C-alpha distance (Angstrom), angle and dihedral (degrees) to the residues before:
residue distance angle dihedral
M1 . . .
N2 3.82 . .
T3 3.77 127.4 .
S4 3.80 98.3 -100.0
V5 3.81 92.1 50.5
L6 3.82 90.9 50.2
F7 3.80 89.7 48.5
Y8 3.80 92.4 54.5
V9 3.80 91.1 43.5
I10 3.82 88.9 56.3
I11 3.81 91.9 47.7
G12 3.80 89.5 47.4
I13 3.81 92.0 50.9
L14 3.81 91.8 50.6
L15 3.81 93.1 48.5
L16 3.81 93.9 44.1
Q17 3.80 93.1 49.4
F18 3.80 91.0 48.4
A19 3.80 90.9 48.7
I20 3.82 92.6 49.7
E21 3.81 92.9 47.4
T22 3.80 91.8 46.8
V23 3.80 92.4 50.5
L24 3.81 90.6 49.0
D25 3.81 91.0 48.9
L26 3.81 91.3 49.0
L27 3.81 92.2 48.7
N28 3.79 89.3 49.6
A29 3.81 92.7 47.2
R30 3.81 91.3 52.6
K31 3.81 88.8 62.2
F32 3.81 96.0 51.6
K33 3.80 91.5 98.4
D34 3.80 97.4 41.6
P35 3.82 115.8 126.8
V36 3.77 112.9 -86.1
P37 3.84 112.6 -109.7
E38 3.79 114.0 -102.7
E39 3.82 94.7 -112.8
L40 3.82 90.4 54.4
R41 3.79 99.2 48.3
D42 3.81 91.7 105.7
V43 3.83 94.9 55.0
F44 3.82 94.2 83.8
E45 3.75 137.5 27.4
Q46 3.82 111.7 -135.0
D47 3.81 94.3 -98.2
E48 3.79 92.0 46.7
Y49 3.78 91.4 50.0
R50 3.79 89.7 53.8
R51 3.81 89.0 50.8
S52 3.80 90.5 49.9
Q53 3.81 90.0 54.3
E54 3.80 91.0 49.5
Y55 3.81 90.3 48.3
K56 3.80 92.2 51.2
Q57 3.81 91.4 48.0
A58 3.80 91.6 49.4
N59 3.80 92.0 51.4
F60 3.81 91.9 44.7
K61 3.81 92.7 54.2
F62 3.80 92.2 42.8
G63 3.80 91.9 49.9
L64 3.81 91.5 49.3
I65 3.82 93.0 51.4
S66 3.82 94.8 44.3
G67 3.82 90.1 47.0
I68 3.82 91.8 52.7
V69 3.80 91.3 49.3
S70 3.82 92.4 48.3
L71 3.80 91.9 48.7
G72 3.79 92.1 46.1
V73 3.80 94.0 50.4
T74 3.82 92.8 47.4
I75 3.81 94.0 49.0
A76 3.81 91.7 44.5
F77 3.81 89.4 52.4
L78 3.79 90.3 52.0
I79 3.80 95.8 45.4
F80 3.80 98.6 42.7
G81 3.80 98.5 40.5
G82 3.79 99.2 -106.5
F83 3.79 93.9 152.2
D84 3.80 91.8 50.5
W85 3.81 90.2 49.8
I86 3.81 91.2 53.5
D87 3.80 90.4 45.3
T88 3.82 89.7 53.2
L89 3.82 91.7 49.3
A90 3.81 91.1 50.7
R91 3.81 92.7 47.0
G92 3.78 88.3 54.0
I93 3.80 87.4 65.2
T94 3.81 103.4 37.5
E95 3.80 141.9 -8.1
H96 3.80 94.9 -160.5
P97 3.82 105.2 120.6
I98 3.80 95.5 -132.6
G99 3.79 96.0 42.1
L100 3.80 90.5 43.8
A101 3.81 92.6 51.8
L102 3.81 92.8 46.9
L103 3.80 91.2 50.3
F104 3.81 92.0 45.6
F105 3.80 94.4 51.2
G106 3.80 92.0 38.1
M107 3.81 90.6 57.8
I108 3.80 91.6 46.4
F109 3.81 90.6 48.1
I110 3.80 93.0 50.5
G111 3.79 92.8 45.5
S112 3.79 91.7 47.7
D113 3.79 90.9 48.3
I114 3.81 92.1 50.7
I115 3.81 88.6 55.5
S116 3.83 96.5 41.9
T117 3.83 99.0 42.8
P118 3.84 95.4 75.7
F119 3.81 88.6 52.4
A120 3.81 91.7 48.7
Y121 3.81 89.4 47.7
Y122 3.80 91.6 51.0
Q123 3.79 92.0 46.8
T124 3.80 91.6 51.4
F125 3.79 104.2 36.4
V126 3.80 100.8 31.3
I127 3.82 111.0 28.2
E128 3.81 100.1 27.7
E129 3.82 90.1 38.1
K130 3.80 93.3 50.6
F131 3.79 92.5 53.8
G132 3.80 95.4 44.6
F133 3.79 99.9 -108.4
N134 3.79 103.5 107.6
K135 3.80 120.2 93.6
T136 3.81 95.3 155.3
T137 3.78 115.6 120.2
R138 3.79 120.1 -143.8
K139 3.79 88.8 -113.6
L140 3.82 90.6 54.1
F141 3.81 90.3 46.5
I142 3.81 90.5 56.0
T143 3.80 93.1 42.3
D144 3.82 91.3 51.5
K145 3.78 89.0 49.2
L146 3.81 92.8 52.4
K147 3.79 92.2 46.2
G148 3.80 89.5 49.2
W149 3.81 90.1 53.4
L150 3.79 90.6 50.0
M151 3.81 93.0 48.3
G152 3.78 91.0 47.1
A153 3.79 92.3 50.0
L154 3.82 94.8 47.2
L155 3.80 100.9 39.4
G156 3.80 102.7 26.2
G157 3.78 94.6 37.0
G158 3.78 92.4 44.7
M159 3.81 93.0 50.3
L160 3.81 91.6 46.9
A161 3.81 90.8 50.5
I162 3.81 91.2 51.7
V163 3.81 92.7 49.0
I164 3.82 92.4 49.9
W165 3.80 91.4 45.9
F166 3.82 89.6 55.7
F167 3.80 89.3 47.7
T168 3.81 92.1 53.6
K169 3.82 91.1 48.6
V170 3.80 104.6 41.9
G171 3.81 105.8 14.3
S172 3.79 120.1 -146.0
D173 3.82 92.0 -0.1
F174 3.80 88.0 69.0
W175 3.81 90.0 102.3
I176 3.82 92.7 72.1
Y177 3.81 94.2 54.9
A178 3.80 92.5 40.1
W179 3.80 89.9 50.9
V180 3.80 91.4 53.8
V181 3.81 92.8 49.2
I182 3.80 93.7 45.6
T183 3.81 90.4 47.7
V184 3.80 91.8 53.0
F185 3.79 90.2 46.9
T186 3.82 91.9 48.6
V187 3.80 92.5 51.5
F188 3.82 90.6 46.5
I189 3.81 91.9 51.6
N190 3.81 91.2 48.4
L191 3.79 89.5 52.5
F192 3.78 99.1 45.0
Y193 3.82 107.2 19.9
T194 3.80 94.1 111.3
R195 3.81 91.7 47.6
L196 3.79 99.7 44.0
I197 3.82 109.3 23.8
V198 3.80 107.3 27.6
P199 3.85 94.5 55.9
L200 3.81 88.4 61.1
F201 3.79 89.3 65.9
N202 3.80 107.4 20.2
K203 3.76 141.3 30.9
Q204 3.80 115.8 -119.4
T205 3.79 121.8 -162.8
P206 3.82 129.8 179.1
L207 3.80 113.7 -100.1
E208 3.79 108.0 -99.2
D209 3.79 121.4 -111.6
G210 3.76 111.6 -94.3
S211 3.78 144.7 95.9
L212 3.82 94.8 -51.6
R213 3.80 93.5 53.1
D214 3.81 90.1 44.7
K215 3.82 91.6 52.4
I216 3.79 92.2 47.9
Q217 3.80 93.0 49.4
S218 3.80 91.9 44.3
Y219 3.80 90.1 54.1
A220 3.82 91.7 45.6
R221 3.82 90.7 53.6
K222 3.81 90.8 47.4
V223 3.82 92.7 57.4
G224 3.80 95.4 37.5
F225 3.78 95.0 -110.6
E226 3.80 112.3 148.0
L227 3.78 105.2 -141.8
Q228 3.79 123.7 174.5
H229 3.79 101.4 149.3
I230 3.82 120.6 65.6
F231 3.80 113.4 160.6
V232 3.78 137.0 -177.9
I233 3.80 118.0 -144.0
D234 3.80 123.7 -155.5
G235 3.80 95.9 -122.5
S236 3.80 89.7 149.2
K237 3.81 91.1 77.2
R238 3.81 88.4 72.9
S239 3.80 107.5 24.3
T240 3.78 144.6 -1.0
K241 3.83 90.1 -129.0
A242 3.80 115.5 110.7
N243 3.78 134.1 -138.3
A244 3.79 145.8 157.4
Y245 3.77 130.9 -159.3
F246 3.77 143.8 -178.8
S247 3.80 122.6 -135.3
G248 3.79 141.8 173.6
F249 3.79 134.4 26.5
G250 3.78 134.4 -103.5
K251 3.78 112.7 -15.5
T252 3.81 92.0 -4.6
K253 3.81 94.2 60.5
R254 3.77 117.9 116.9
I255 3.79 140.8 165.3
T256 3.77 118.3 -131.2
L257 3.81 123.6 -160.4
Y258 3.77 124.3 -165.3
D259 3.77 111.8 -127.1
T260 3.81 87.1 -128.1
L261 3.81 89.3 59.1
I262 3.80 91.1 55.2
E263 3.80 89.8 48.0
D264 3.82 95.7 48.3
L265 3.82 103.0 41.6
E266 3.79 137.7 58.7
E267 3.80 117.3 -116.0
D268 3.82 95.3 -103.8
E269 3.79 89.2 49.3
I270 3.80 90.6 52.6
V271 3.81 90.8 49.7
S272 3.80 89.2 50.7
V273 3.80 90.5 53.3
L274 3.79 89.3 50.4
A275 3.81 90.1 47.2
H276 3.79 86.5 58.3
E277 3.82 90.3 51.7
V278 3.81 91.1 47.3
G279 3.80 86.7 51.8
H280 3.80 89.3 59.9
Y281 3.80 89.1 54.0
K282 3.79 95.9 44.3
K283 3.79 91.5 48.7
Q284 3.83 89.3 48.9
H285 3.80 92.2 -123.4
I286 3.79 91.4 146.1
I287 3.81 90.3 57.4
Y288 3.82 92.7 46.3
N289 3.81 92.1 49.0
L290 3.79 90.9 47.7
L291 3.80 92.1 49.9
A292 3.80 91.5 46.9
S293 3.79 90.5 50.4
I294 3.81 91.2 49.7
L295 3.81 92.2 49.0
I296 3.81 92.2 48.8
T297 3.80 89.7 49.3
G298 3.80 90.3 51.8
L299 3.81 91.6 49.0
T300 3.80 91.2 49.3
L301 3.80 93.4 49.2
F302 3.81 91.9 47.1
I303 3.81 92.4 52.3
L304 3.82 88.8 45.0
S305 3.82 89.3 55.9
L306 3.81 88.9 58.3
F307 3.81 92.6 54.2
I308 3.79 104.7 33.1
N309 3.83 97.4 82.0
N310 3.80 93.6 48.2
P311 3.84 108.8 103.1
E312 3.81 90.0 -159.9
V313 3.82 89.9 69.1
S314 3.82 90.4 60.0
A315 3.79 91.4 42.6
A316 3.81 91.1 51.0
I317 3.80 90.0 68.7
G318 3.82 91.4 45.0
V319 3.82 99.8 -98.2
E320 3.79 106.6 132.1
T321 3.82 97.5 -170.0
P322 3.84 107.8 70.9
S323 3.79 113.6 -125.1
F324 3.79 141.8 155.9
H325 3.79 93.6 -113.4
A326 3.82 95.5 50.3
A327 3.80 91.9 45.0
L328 3.81 88.2 50.0
I329 3.82 90.4 58.0
G330 3.80 91.5 47.5
F331 3.78 91.5 46.7
G332 3.80 91.5 49.6
L333 3.80 90.8 55.5
L334 3.81 93.6 45.1
Y335 3.81 92.6 44.8
S336 3.82 95.2 50.7
P337 3.85 94.9 95.0
I338 3.81 89.6 55.7
S339 3.79 88.6 46.7
Q340 3.81 88.9 53.3
I341 3.80 90.3 53.0
T342 3.81 94.4 48.3
G343 3.81 89.1 46.9
L344 3.79 89.9 52.0
L345 3.81 91.2 50.9
M346 3.80 90.9 48.5
N347 3.82 89.6 52.1
L348 3.79 90.5 51.6
L349 3.79 90.1 51.2
S350 3.80 91.6 45.1
R351 3.81 93.2 52.9
K352 3.80 89.5 50.8
F353 3.80 89.9 51.1
E354 3.81 91.5 49.8
Y355 3.79 90.9 56.3
Q356 3.80 90.0 49.2
A357 3.81 91.9 50.1
D358 3.81 90.3 48.4
D359 3.81 89.6 50.7
F360 3.79 90.1 51.0
A361 3.81 91.5 51.6
K362 3.81 90.4 46.8
S363 3.80 94.2 51.3
T364 3.82 98.0 41.1
F365 3.80 100.5 36.9
A366 3.82 120.3 5.0
P367 3.81 137.7 -67.2
Q368 3.82 99.7 -135.0
P369 3.83 98.9 62.8
L370 3.81 89.8 50.3
I371 3.80 91.4 48.5
S372 3.80 92.2 50.7
S373 3.81 91.9 45.2
L374 3.82 91.8 51.3
K375 3.79 90.1 49.9
K376 3.79 93.0 48.7
L377 3.81 93.5 47.6
S378 3.81 91.7 47.4
G379 3.78 91.7 49.0
K380 3.79 92.7 46.5
S381 3.82 92.0 52.8
L382 3.84 94.1 42.4
S383 3.80 89.7 -121.7
N384 3.78 124.7 -169.3
L385 3.81 107.4 -100.2
T386 3.82 95.5 -176.7
P387 3.83 107.9 45.3
H388 3.79 120.0 168.1
P389 3.84 112.4 -102.0
A390 3.83 92.2 -127.7
Y391 3.80 90.8 53.1
V392 3.80 90.5 48.3
F393 3.80 91.3 49.3
M394 3.79 93.1 51.7
H395 3.79 102.5 37.4
Y396 3.79 115.7 16.0
S397 3.79 117.6 100.9
H398 3.84 88.5 -176.4
P399 3.80 129.3 48.7
T400 3.78 115.4 -104.8
L401 3.80 117.8 -87.3
Q402 3.80 90.6 -109.9
D403 3.82 92.5 52.8
R404 3.79 92.9 47.0
I405 3.79 92.5 50.8
R406 3.79 92.1 47.9
N407 3.78 89.7 50.8
L408 3.82 92.4 48.7
R409 3.81 91.0 50.0
A410 3.80 94.5 47.2
């Protein structure tokens, strides 16, 4: 396949993906004003339901505009040689393959962030602020941004350097060694994410002694779940939205509650949410998701190894001098349809796991507290109660609220 054909294939992929996403968004938006299902009538008061519709419309319009800008910038870069220009700038500083790649992606990252930051700012301080969700200060917004840059440079840059180093040493077989390193890193992050990464952004404190902790530990003993670490995270410093999650394996496992969750729910409802999270652990969903992620990474790296030595992949994005970093950009654009398919399959698996975790909570604790907690959390976050089935199929990692409640009542 020659360079011009690859170029038009990339443009076609970008346009097709944008068209599909836009159609899905439009289908979803047309259902915003559908009647609320009978079993969900108590989620919103009338005024709150009106606010939820306004919130969904605001996010729909914002997503459409930001998507058009992103598509326009990407296509303009391809047509007018933006990637080649950045490659030339980087080569003016160094020709070392690792240093060159880090500079190339660093410039792209900074440029992309300059474009995306105003959108993130608007999302946080206009849309989320208007609907009462935002608690982020402008100082915290900037601090999070700087920390994100640092994390990206250390972790992303470090991983990229390792992958390129393997490529320079062993050629197209680099994917095997890179896969091993990335797998080890992925397992390490899953084990220690809450101890190493989360504290950079949030404060975590042990759940205080009291009736809630006693109920949680009593439930954990009942289902044979050894639990020593229960933490509360200060999610309220960024948003009023609530959450809870389980992380780690073995002795490193812990349950983390957002302080907003504790504020919004009754104690039995909180225990039911944790019963759902324990269900994920008992059903080994964390292991399955980790294995699936590792396999997808291996598949991606293998396919990358087939493309990376082809100079036409670099030329397809306008970079005349073949290189690993330019071919990586071209590959990423060409691979995106496969990535969409694997993401779709992961969502299907995730929705199945959510039902299983709900069933575990229902059988080991009680269905009603989980139902009421799901309703409260959906109402608090102004969730969409009437999503389009096609949008759910493509994008939802969890079943809809209506489907989860029906399953819990079955």
